[in-house]
N, C-alpha and C positions, 0 to 999 in steps of 0.2 A: 576796327580791325588793325592788325599790325602789318609790317612789310618785312620780307625775308630777302637775304642775300647769301649766295653761296658761290664759292670759286674752287675748282679742282683742276690740276694742271699736270703736265708731263715734265715740267722743268720748274724749279723754284721761281715763283713770280710774285709781285707785289699786287695788292687789291686797291691801291691808292685811288686809281681813276674810278672804279666802281663804287667805292665806299664814299668818294667825294660827292657823287650823285645821290646815294642813299641817305647820307646824313641831311641834306637839305630837306628831305621829306620828314625829317624828325623835328617838325615845328616851324619849318619856313615855308616850303612849297607843299607841305602835308601836315596832317593833324596828328602825326604819330610822335607826340612830344612827352611821352610818360616813361621814357627810359630807352637806353640803347646798349647794344654789346657786340663785340667783335672778338672772334676766337681764331688764332693761328695755330696750326699744327706744326710740330717739329718732331718728326718720327711719329710714334704712338702717343706722345704727350702734347697737350694744347696749353697755351697761354691764353688766358681770357681777360678782356677788359670790358667792365660793365660800369654804368652809371644810371641811377634812377632819375635822369634829367634829360632835357631836350638836346638831341645830338646837334642840331643846328647851332645851338648856343654854347656848346661844350668845348672848352680849351682842350681837353684831352681828346675828343673826337676830331677836332681840327688838326691836332698834332698828328694822329694816326693817318688822316687824309693827305698830310703833306710830307710825312716821312715813311719811305718804303720799308716794309718788313717782308722778306722774302718767305714764301711758304709753298707748299704743294696742295694745301687744302685750308680753306677759311670759311666761316660761318659767321654771318652778321644778322642783325635784327634791329628795328626801331619799333616801339611798342605804342600802341594806342589801347590803353587798358579797357577791358570789358569786365573782368572779374579779378578781384584782389587789389589792394592799394598800391600806390606808386612807391615802391621801396626797392632796396637792393635785392632782397630775396625773391622778389617777383620779376627780376630783369632777366631776359634772355640774351644769349643763349645759356642753357644749363648744361652742366657737365658732371659726368659720373664715371668711376672706374668700372670696367668689366673686362675679364679675361687679360688683366694686366696691361690695359690701354684705356685712354680716354675716349668716352663717346660724348659728343657734343651735339646739342639738339636745339632747335628753334621752331616755334609753332605760330600759326596765324589761324584763328577760328575760335569757336566757342563749343566746348564739349559738355553739355550740361548733365550728362548722365554718367560721366567717366567715373566718379567717385563711388559708384556701386561695385566697381571692379576691386578685387581683393589685391593687396600688396604684399611683398615678402621682404627680401633684403633691402630693396631700394625705397626710401621714404622721402616725401617732398620736405624742403626747407620752408618754402614760401606757401602761399595759398591759392595759387592759380591752378586751373583745371589744365593748363598746358604742362606744368611740371608733374603733376599727378599722372597725366598720360605718359610722360616720358619714363617715369619709374615703372609704370606698368608695362610698358614696351620692353624695358631692359629686363625686367623680371620674367617676361615671356620669353625672350631670348635665352636667358640663363637657364630656363626650365628645359628648353629644347637642346642645347649644346653644352657640353661639359667644358670645352674650350672653343677658341676661335676656329670656326670650321675649315678644314683643309680645302674642302671643295666650296669656293666662295659663292658659287651659284646657289648652294643651299642657304647661305645667309641672305642672299637677295630675295629668295622666295619667302624665307621667313619674315623679313622686314615687310614685304608687300601684304602677306596674309595677316600679320598682327596689325599693320595699318589699316586694313580693311576691317578688321574686328573693332578696333577703336573707332574707326570713322563712322560706325553705326550710331555712335553716341553724339554726333553732331558734325561740325565742320573741322576737318583735320588735314590742313596743308601743313606740311612740316620739312625741315631739312634736318638730316642725320649725318654726322661724320664719324668715322671710326679709325681715322689716321690713314685709311687707304682709299676708301670708297666715299662718294657723296651720294647719299640716297635723297631724292626729292619726291614727295607725294603731293599730287594735285587733287584738291577736293573742289575748288571754285576757280581760283585763278593763280596761274604760275606760268613762267616763261623761261626759256634758256637760249643761249647762243654759244656756238663754239667758234672761237677765234683761231684761225690757222692760215697758213700760207695760201693764197696771196693776202698778206695783211693790208689794211687800208686806213683811212681816217674815220675817227669816231667822235661824235660830239654829244655831251651829256644833255638830257632833257632839263634837268633841274639846276644846273649850274653852268656858267660861261667857260667851259673847259672842253678843249678838244684835244685828241692825241692821234698822231700818225703811228700806228703800231708797226708799221714797215721799218721805222727808224729805232725801235727799242727791242726788237725781236729777231730770231734767227729762223730760217726756213723750217726747222724741225719742231718749233714751239707750238703747242697746242693748249688752249685754255678754255675751259668750259665755265660759263657764268650762268647762275640761276638767280631770278629775281621775281617777286610777286608781279611786278609791272616792268615793261622795258625801261632800261636806264638811258638809252640812246635814242637818237632821232633818225639815224641814217644807217641803221644795221637791220637786218631781217631776223627777227626773234621768233623762235618756235612757241606757239601757245599750247599749254597742256590741255589734256582732255580730262575732265572729272573722273576720279577712279583709276588713275595710273600712276605708276611708280617709275621714276628714272633712276638708273644707277650709273654714276659717272666714275671712271677710272682712267688715269693717264691722260686726262683732258679730253676724253672721248665718251659718247654715250654708249655703254656696253649692253644695256638692256632696257626695254620698256615693258613693264610687267603689269598685269591686272591687280588692282588693290581696292576692290569694292566699288562704291559709289560715294 
């Protein structure tokens, strides 16, 4: 299986600390050595860094974990392949345009029956069930809404419903960013934490790194972090329940919606 990482904030923030922990799981403290990716949003557009190599050994991944890039929303992934070869086209996160904005998506799990579902405008470039599911998800959203919904709660419910539909095909833990929200669906394992005042000390599980967030934040800062497994040893992470979808906006959990099993 793979591991997911998401960040959504109310002020521009870097993901250096969390990504430093995740990349160690990409071949050093974990077996997820078949590729890695990290996407940063700048408004509705995303810049995406991808490599079909082990993140723990990658000079580019090390550079990103040492050089802060401020963003309001980021999605990361380290891959342990189950379907499809190790190559760039099969490396998460995947990105597509819909309604004049980038949607960024990463998946953990296996969806053995998803290819029975018909596609439309969106087609996979690689050979993973993950990317196929992403294309189906976006096609389903496009069929429901002519443009980005004015009432964002309609979009939340749609993502939850489509997630439940695809989830019937196997294991469907995913992160989805649209430039404003971070959607996170739990099928088996997923955790989140919201860092806000009073900030304190945090230490990574997978690397000898710790940060006193009270020295690098302001009282109004709020940062939501989502990961497959907790990244730190001294913080209280919330464990997701199978079949629920979290919606984060402004560094806060805005909704927890039912999304199948």
